[in-house]
N, C-alpha and C positions, 0 to 999 in steps of 0.2 A: 323625270319627276318620280316615276315609279321605282327606278333603281335606287334613288336617294332614300326612299321610304324603306325599301328592303334592307339597305345598309344600316340605316338607323335602328331598325328592328333587331338586326343581328347584334349590333353593338350593345343595345339594351339587354339582350339575352346574355351576352358574355359578361357584362357588368353585374347583372343579377346573379349569375352563377358564381362569380368571384366573391360577391358579398355573402352568398349563402353557404358555399362550400370551401373555396380556397382559403379565405381569410381565417375561418375557424380552424381549419386543418393546420395552417401555419402557426396559429397561436398554440394549438395542442402540441405540435412538434417542439416549439420553443419551451413550453412548460415541462415537457418530458426531458428535454436536454438539460434544463436548469435543475430538475430534480436529480438527474443522474450526476450532475456536477456537485450537488450539495448534499444529497441524502445517501444514495447507495450506488455502487458500481460493481464491475467485476474485473478480474485481472487474469491474464493467461500467463502461466509460469513458463519462462523460456529456457531455463537451465536447471541443473541439479545442485545449485549452490545452497539450497535449503533442505536437502535430503537429510534424514528420512521423512521429515514432516511433510514436505512438498516434493512432488515428482515432476520432471519435465512434462509439460502438456496439461498439468492440472489447471482447472478453472476455479477461481476463488472469488467468493463474495467479499466485498470490501465495504465496511460501514464508514461512510464519509462524515458521519455526525459524531464519531467517537471522541474526537478532540476539539470539536467546536462546530457551530453552525456557520458554514462558509458562504460568503458572497459568491453567487454562481459565476463560473468561468474565471475565478481568481483563487489565490491562496490566502485571502484575507478572511479571518474569522469575524463574524458578526457577534456571536456569543461564544465565549470560551467555555468548554465543558470540562475537559481534563487534559492532563499532560500524558504523553506516552509513558508506560510503566515497564520495568524490566520483565521480559518474557513476551511482551506484545509483538505480533508480527505486523509490520508496517509497510506501507507503499509510499514511495517518494521518488523524486528525480535525483539521479546521481549528481553530486557536486562536481564530478570530474568531466562528464560529457552530456549530462541531461537525460541519459537513458532512464526509463522508468524501471525501478528496482523494487524487490520485495525482500526484506531482511528482518532479523529479530533484534529488538531492543535489548542490549546487553548491560548498559549502564546509563544512568541519568545524572543530571546536575548534582554536584556535591559528593559524588562517589569517587573514591580513589580506585583506579582500575588498571589492570594490565592483562596481557594475553601472552602465555608462554607455552610453546608446543601445542597450540590449539586449545589450551584450557584457560578459562577465565578466572582471574583472581580479583576479588573485591576487598579493598582494605588489606591487601597482602595475603588474604586467605582464599583458598579455592572455593568456588561456588559450591554449596553443599550438594552432594549427589547421593543417590541411592544405588548407583551402579557405576562401574568404571567408565562407561561411555555415556554418562548423563550429567546434567547440571540442573540445579534448582534455581530458577530465576523468578523472583516473586512467588506466586502460588503455582507456578508451572514447572513440571519436571520435563526437561528438554533432553531428548535423545540426540546424541551427536554422531556424526560420521567422520572418522579420522582415518579412513582407508587410504587417503592420499596425503597423510601427514597432517600437521597442524597449521600449515601456512605460515604467514609472517607473524613475528612477535610484535607486541605493541606495548608502549608505556614503560614504566608506570606514569600515570597521568591522573590528575584530579579533574574530572569533567566539570567545566564551568556551568553555572546555572543557565538554563535556557538552551542547552545543547545535549546531544545524545550520542552514545556510541552504538552503532549497529554492526552485527556480525551475521554471517551465514552459519547454519547448523553444520553444513559440510565444510568444515574449517579449512581444509587443504585445497578446496576448489571454489572459494568464494572471494569475489572482488568486493570488499566491504570497507568499513570504517578504518581498518588498519592501513588501507591504501589511500583512500580519499579524505580521511579525517572525520571529525565530528559533524553532525547534522543538526541544524537549528530545529527546535520543536515545531515551529510554525511551517516547516517545509513538508510535513507529512500530510498526504492526502486523506489518509484514513487507516483504520485497523482491519487487517484481514480476519474474517470471522470463521470461515469454514471452506473446505473444498466441496464444491457441488457437482463436479464431474471429473472423473479420473480415467485416463486412457486405458482401455481394456477392462474396466470395471463398470463404466457407465455412471449414471446419476446416483447421487447419494448425499449424505450430509456428514462430513467428517470435520468436527470442530477443531480449531487450532488453539 
């Protein structure tokens, strides 16, 4: 009889602890995970395909709200905010194999675009540049890396509405839209905002 009483007492203590500690902790973890899925996240740059803007090993803050308020754990937007714009650095899964990639938006729906020798041409004209190794995309001046050539040529092609051409800034070393094709606008997880940690330099805030 006494053993049963001791067992019941232990069970009550365990259940009480679960109600007081474990359940609230579990709810907190779920809320934080949902916020990370819907609001902000970070990305670890695996390669040099976006040099010189991004270096291998860079850690980047990603704004998950930039293109819409997303249903947690999905790619479905609850509230549309904006579409990707030329010059944006975006995070998405490769249409080729599902690998998480980070690239730059080069052209959006309605634009006539092609790439020749690593240089972007919009409506048959080179993207305006202030230097021989730079392009102007939207309001951003983009420095290019052509040390390994320009990579594959692409187009000419008119980008359909609702789709985007993405390119790497290191044109000769980037597996991008020239190879796997256009990317639907709803496939982007978010917009890369800044590098917050760079190998050898430590923490900082380098806007993209």
